[in-house]
C-alpha positions as CSV (number, residue, x, y, z in Angstrom):
1,M,-125.1,77.1,-18.9
2,I,-127.0,79.7,-21.0
3,I,-128.4,83.0,-19.7
4,V,-131.2,84.1,-21.9
5,L,-131.9,87.8,-21.7
6,K,-135.2,89.6,-22.1
7,P,-135.7,91.3,-25.5
8,Q,-135.7,94.7,-23.7
9,A,-132.6,94.1,-21.7
10,T,-130.4,97.2,-21.7
11,E,-126.6,97.4,-22.4
12,A,-126.0,98.2,-18.7
13,E,-127.9,95.2,-17.6
14,V,-126.0,92.9,-20.0
15,N,-122.6,94.4,-18.8
16,H,-123.7,93.9,-15.2
17,I,-124.4,90.2,-15.7
18,I,-121.1,89.8,-17.6
19,E,-119.1,91.3,-14.7
20,K,-120.9,89.1,-12.2
21,V,-120.1,86.0,-14.2
22,K,-116.5,87.0,-14.4
23,S,-116.4,87.7,-10.6
24,L,-117.4,84.1,-10.1
25,G,-114.3,82.9,-12.0
26,L,-116.4,81.9,-15.0
27,T,-116.0,82.9,-18.7
28,P,-118.9,84.6,-20.5
29,H,-119.5,84.5,-24.2
30,V,-122.1,86.9,-25.6
31,S,-124.2,86.0,-28.7
32,K,-126.7,88.4,-30.2
33,G,-129.4,86.8,-32.2
34,S,-132.2,88.2,-34.2
35,E,-134.6,88.0,-31.3
36,R,-132.6,87.5,-28.1
37,T,-129.2,88.1,-26.6
38,I,-127.8,85.2,-24.8
39,I,-124.7,84.7,-22.6
40,G,-123.0,81.3,-22.6
41,V,-121.1,80.6,-19.4
42,I,-118.1,78.3,-19.4
43,G,-117.0,76.8,-16.1
44,P,-118.3,74.7,-13.2
45,E,-122.1,75.0,-13.3
46,D,-122.4,74.3,-9.5
47,I,-121.2,77.8,-8.9
48,L,-124.2,79.2,-10.8
49,R,-126.6,76.9,-9.0
50,V,-125.9,78.7,-5.7
51,T,-125.9,82.1,-7.4
52,P,-129.4,82.7,-8.8
53,L,-128.8,84.8,-11.8
54,E,-132.5,84.6,-12.7
55,V,-133.1,87.5,-10.2
56,F,-130.8,89.9,-12.1
57,P,-132.5,92.7,-14.1
58,G,-132.7,91.8,-17.8
59,V,-132.5,88.0,-17.3
60,E,-135.4,85.9,-18.6
61,N,-134.2,82.4,-18.0
62,V,-131.1,80.4,-17.1
63,I,-130.7,77.1,-18.9
64,P,-128.2,74.3,-18.4
65,V,-126.5,73.1,-21.6
66,L,-126.7,69.3,-21.9
67,A,-124.3,69.0,-24.8
68,P,-120.6,68.8,-23.8
69,F,-119.8,71.2,-26.7
70,R,-121.5,74.2,-25.2
71,L,-120.6,77.2,-27.4
72,V,-120.8,75.1,-30.6
73,S,-124.3,73.8,-29.7
74,R,-127.7,74.8,-31.1
75,E,-128.7,75.3,-27.4
76,F,-126.2,78.1,-27.2
77,K,-127.3,79.7,-30.6
78,K,-130.4,78.7,-32.5
79,D,-129.7,80.8,-35.6
80,D,-127.1,79.6,-38.1
81,S,-123.8,81.4,-37.8
82,I,-122.8,83.4,-40.8
83,I,-119.1,84.0,-41.0
84,D,-117.5,86.9,-42.8
85,L,-114.4,85.7,-44.6
86,G,-113.6,89.2,-46.1
87,K,-113.7,90.5,-49.7
88,G,-117.5,90.2,-49.7
89,V,-117.5,86.4,-49.1
90,K,-119.7,85.0,-46.3
91,I,-120.4,81.4,-45.5
92,G,-123.4,79.9,-43.7
93,A,-126.0,82.0,-45.5
94,K,-128.0,81.2,-48.6
95,E,-125.0,81.2,-51.0
96,V,-122.9,78.0,-51.2
97,V,-119.2,78.9,-51.1
98,I,-116.7,77.2,-53.4
99,M,-113.1,76.9,-52.3
100,A,-110.8,75.6,-55.1
101,G,-107.1,75.3,-56.0
102,P,-104.1,73.0,-55.9
103,C,-103.4,70.7,-53.1
104,T,-99.9,72.2,-52.9
105,I,-98.5,75.5,-54.1
106,E,-95.8,74.7,-56.6
107,N,-94.9,77.9,-58.4
108,I,-96.4,81.4,-58.9
109,D,-97.3,80.9,-62.6
110,S,-99.2,77.7,-62.0
111,L,-101.1,79.2,-59.1
112,F,-102.1,82.2,-61.1
113,E,-103.3,80.1,-63.9
114,I,-105.4,77.8,-61.7
115,A,-106.8,80.7,-59.7
116,R,-107.9,82.6,-62.8
117,E,-109.7,79.5,-64.1
118,V,-111.6,78.7,-60.9
119,K,-112.6,82.3,-60.2
120,K,-113.9,82.6,-63.7
121,V,-116.6,79.9,-63.1
122,G,-117.6,81.0,-59.6
123,A,-115.0,80.0,-56.9
124,T,-114.5,82.8,-54.5
125,I,-111.8,81.2,-52.2
126,L,-108.4,80.1,-53.4
127,R,-107.0,77.1,-51.5
128,G,-103.3,76.2,-51.6
129,G,-101.0,74.3,-49.2
130,A,-97.7,75.8,-48.2
131,F,-97.1,73.3,-45.3
132,K,-98.1,69.8,-46.3
133,P,-98.5,66.9,-43.8
134,R,-97.3,63.8,-45.7
135,T,-97.4,60.1,-44.8
136,S,-93.8,59.7,-45.8
137,P,-91.1,62.0,-44.4
138,Y,-89.4,61.9,-47.8
139,S,-92.4,63.3,-49.7
140,F,-92.6,67.0,-50.7
141,Q,-93.5,69.0,-47.6
142,G,-94.4,72.3,-49.2
143,L,-92.7,75.6,-49.9
144,G,-93.4,77.1,-46.5
145,K,-93.2,80.9,-46.3
146,A,-92.4,81.2,-50.0
147,G,-95.6,79.4,-50.8
148,L,-97.6,81.6,-48.5
149,Q,-96.2,84.7,-50.2
150,M,-97.3,83.3,-53.6
151,L,-100.8,82.6,-52.2
152,R,-101.0,86.2,-50.8
153,E,-99.8,87.7,-54.1
154,V,-102.3,85.8,-56.2
155,G,-105.2,86.4,-53.8
156,N,-104.5,90.1,-53.8
157,E,-104.2,90.3,-57.5
158,L,-107.4,88.5,-58.2
159,G,-109.4,89.6,-55.2
160,M,-109.9,86.1,-53.8
161,V,-110.1,85.0,-50.2
162,T,-107.2,82.6,-49.4
163,V,-107.1,79.5,-47.2
164,S,-104.0,77.5,-46.3
165,E,-103.2,74.8,-43.7
166,V,-101.3,75.4,-40.5
167,M,-99.7,72.3,-38.9
168,D,-97.7,73.7,-36.0
169,S,-98.6,76.1,-33.3
170,R,-95.2,77.8,-33.9
171,D,-96.3,78.6,-37.5
172,V,-99.8,80.1,-36.6
173,A,-98.6,83.7,-36.7
174,L,-96.8,83.2,-40.0
175,V,-99.7,81.6,-41.8
176,A,-102.1,84.1,-40.3
177,D,-100.0,86.9,-41.8
178,Y,-100.6,85.6,-45.3
179,A,-103.8,83.6,-45.4
180,D,-107.3,84.9,-44.8
181,V,-108.5,81.6,-43.5
182,L,-106.5,79.0,-41.5
183,Q,-107.1,75.3,-42.1
184,I,-106.6,72.6,-39.5
185,G,-106.1,69.3,-41.3
186,C,-107.6,66.0,-40.3
187,R,-104.4,64.8,-38.6
188,N,-104.4,67.9,-36.3
189,M,-108.1,67.9,-35.4
190,Q,-107.2,67.0,-31.9
191,N,-104.0,68.9,-31.6
192,F,-105.5,70.9,-28.7
193,N,-102.5,73.3,-28.3
194,L,-102.8,74.2,-32.0
195,L,-106.6,74.7,-31.7
196,K,-106.2,77.1,-28.8
197,E,-103.5,79.0,-30.7
198,V,-105.7,79.5,-33.8
199,G,-108.5,80.4,-31.5
200,A,-106.5,83.3,-30.2
201,T,-105.9,84.7,-33.7
202,K,-109.6,85.4,-34.3
203,K,-109.1,84.5,-38.0
204,P,-111.7,82.2,-39.7
205,V,-110.7,78.6,-39.3
206,V,-111.6,75.5,-41.5
207,L,-111.6,72.5,-39.1
208,K,-111.4,69.2,-40.9
209,R,-112.8,66.1,-39.3
210,G,-110.2,63.5,-38.2
211,M,-109.9,60.4,-40.2
212,A,-111.1,58.2,-37.3
213,S,-113.2,60.8,-35.4
214,T,-116.9,61.0,-34.7
215,V,-119.0,64.1,-35.4
216,K,-119.1,64.8,-31.7
217,D,-115.3,64.5,-31.6
218,M,-115.1,67.2,-34.3
219,L,-117.6,69.4,-32.4
220,M,-115.5,69.1,-29.2
221,S,-112.4,70.2,-31.2
222,A,-114.4,73.2,-32.5
223,E,-115.3,74.0,-28.9
224,Y,-111.6,74.5,-28.1
225,I,-111.4,77.2,-30.8
226,L,-114.6,78.9,-29.7
227,S,-113.7,78.8,-26.0
228,A,-110.5,80.7,-26.9
229,G,-112.7,83.5,-28.3
230,N,-112.8,82.7,-32.0
231,F,-116.4,82.0,-33.2
232,S,-115.4,82.0,-36.9
233,V,-115.2,78.2,-37.3
234,I,-116.1,76.3,-40.4
235,L,-116.4,72.5,-40.0
236,C,-115.3,70.2,-42.9
237,E,-116.4,66.6,-43.6
238,R,-113.6,65.1,-45.7
239,G,-114.3,61.4,-45.3
240,I,-113.3,58.9,-42.6
241,R,-111.3,55.7,-42.6
242,T,-113.4,52.5,-42.8
243,F,-112.9,49.0,-44.1
244,E,-113.9,50.2,-47.6
245,D,-110.9,50.5,-49.9
246,S,-112.5,51.5,-53.2
247,T,-112.1,55.2,-52.2
248,R,-109.4,57.0,-50.4
249,N,-111.8,57.7,-47.5
250,T,-115.5,57.1,-46.9
251,L,-117.5,60.3,-47.3
252,D,-119.9,60.5,-44.3
253,I,-122.6,62.5,-46.1
254,S,-124.9,62.1,-43.0
255,A,-122.4,64.2,-41.1
256,V,-123.8,67.3,-42.8
257,P,-127.4,67.1,-41.6
258,V,-126.2,65.8,-38.2
259,V,-124.0,68.8,-37.7
260,K,-126.9,71.1,-38.8
261,Q,-129.0,69.6,-36.0
262,L,-126.4,69.8,-33.3
263,S,-124.5,73.0,-34.1
264,H,-125.0,76.5,-35.5
265,L,-121.6,76.4,-37.2
266,P,-121.4,76.1,-41.1
267,I,-120.1,72.9,-42.6
268,I,-118.5,72.2,-45.9
269,V,-117.6,69.0,-47.7
270,D,-114.2,68.1,-49.2
271,P,-115.1,65.5,-52.0
272,S,-111.5,65.4,-53.3
273,H,-109.9,63.9,-50.2
274,A,-112.9,61.6,-49.7
275,A,-112.8,60.2,-53.2
276,G,-109.0,60.1,-53.9
277,K,-110.0,59.8,-57.6
278,W,-111.0,62.7,-59.7
279,G,-113.8,60.7,-61.5
280,L,-115.7,60.4,-58.2
281,V,-115.4,64.0,-57.1
282,P,-118.3,65.4,-59.1
283,A,-120.8,62.9,-57.6
284,L,-119.7,63.5,-54.1
285,A,-119.7,67.3,-54.6
286,K,-123.3,67.1,-55.8
287,A,-124.2,64.9,-52.8
288,G,-122.7,67.4,-50.4
289,I,-124.7,70.3,-51.8
290,A,-127.9,68.3,-51.9
291,A,-127.4,67.3,-48.2
292,G,-127.1,71.0,-47.2
293,A,-123.4,71.7,-47.1
294,D,-122.6,75.4,-47.0
295,G,-119.6,75.0,-49.2
296,L,-117.2,72.7,-51.0
297,L,-113.4,72.4,-50.9
298,I,-112.2,71.0,-54.3
299,E,-108.7,70.4,-55.6
300,V,-108.0,71.7,-59.1
301,H,-104.8,71.5,-61.0
302,N,-103.9,72.5,-64.6
303,H,-101.5,69.5,-65.0
304,P,-102.5,66.9,-62.4
305,E,-100.2,64.3,-64.0
306,E,-97.3,66.6,-63.0
307,A,-98.6,67.6,-59.5
308,V,-96.3,67.0,-56.6
309,S,-99.2,65.8,-54.5
310,D,-102.7,64.5,-54.9
311,G,-102.8,64.7,-58.7
312,A,-105.1,61.7,-58.9
313,Q,-107.9,63.4,-57.1
314,S,-107.5,66.9,-58.8
315,L,-109.9,68.1,-61.5
316,I,-108.5,69.9,-64.5
317,P,-110.0,73.4,-65.0
318,E,-112.3,72.2,-67.8
319,R,-113.9,69.5,-65.7
320,F,-114.2,71.9,-62.7
321,S,-116.0,74.4,-65.0
322,S,-118.4,71.7,-66.1
323,L,-119.0,70.6,-62.5
324,M,-119.7,74.2,-61.4
325,G,-122.5,74.4,-63.9
326,E,-124.1,71.3,-62.5
327,L,-123.7,72.4,-58.9
328,K,-125.5,75.7,-59.6
329,G,-128.5,73.8,-60.8
330,I,-128.6,71.6,-57.7
331,A,-128.1,74.6,-55.4
332,N,-131.0,76.4,-57.1
333,S,-133.3,73.4,-56.7
334,I,-133.0,73.5,-52.9
335,G,-133.3,77.2,-52.6
336,R,-129.7,78.2,-52.5
337,K,-127.2,79.6,-55.0
338,I,-123.6,79.6,-56.2
339,S,-122.2,82.8,-57.6
């Protein structure tokens, strides 16, 4: 349920309503928009039906939320959410944000080299995995804490925001100590204990769509994070599993406008995991920008033939640089920009 406040509602009136909601055993979430302040209420709506909040000073209207994902929905917040990632980087606004780097952190020298190359042509966020979910238990699983320390060192040195995946609720505090943005991978999209744990950190979160999940499934997972108090969530379309085997996954480009209709949260596209082949990444990246994505997550490696994971879908820096030039033109054509 949403409580819409009058434009002239005072701080005292807002606080009074919040306290009343809490006294009923419900959870209030305040969102201040450009024109209105609204309070989203989580809990059994039948309680509010017998407590007419419309009569409280400062209340303009009380609206039931039809979508099961209440805090994530456009009903809760009409304006697009703009998330501050730190170091002057914001996502969800006019500027399209580019996240780039290796799938897996391998060593400090390689990470520095890749980071310098991607930053030089406009990437503002450095991605790098320290904990890697692999299909085979015998494959390289990442460097763990040592990899996170490398990521932090490179991010600090180059002034880049950093993003890395967290796989286990027991590792959330560790990853949050080193990475600016926490990533939830597709395999963990419905790991609800992990979602609640990252929600408690209040750090920005990239939530990847599960390989066999609907858009609404993804939004419901995002709801777990928001309901824990963390509204800094970035959705990520990375392709879903279908009968088509010419690509690693099938990029559901329609997910971008669908999310824009249903939710106020920003959404990015990961063309690397969707394609599985570097030669297809540029086309999918361009499609993502044209469809309205707020950012891209692209794998870049200076020696992909030697990469310990996902070398086949990684762009070399020269190809990434060429792609960035093309992406800037597409962004400009739809009224957006890439730095």
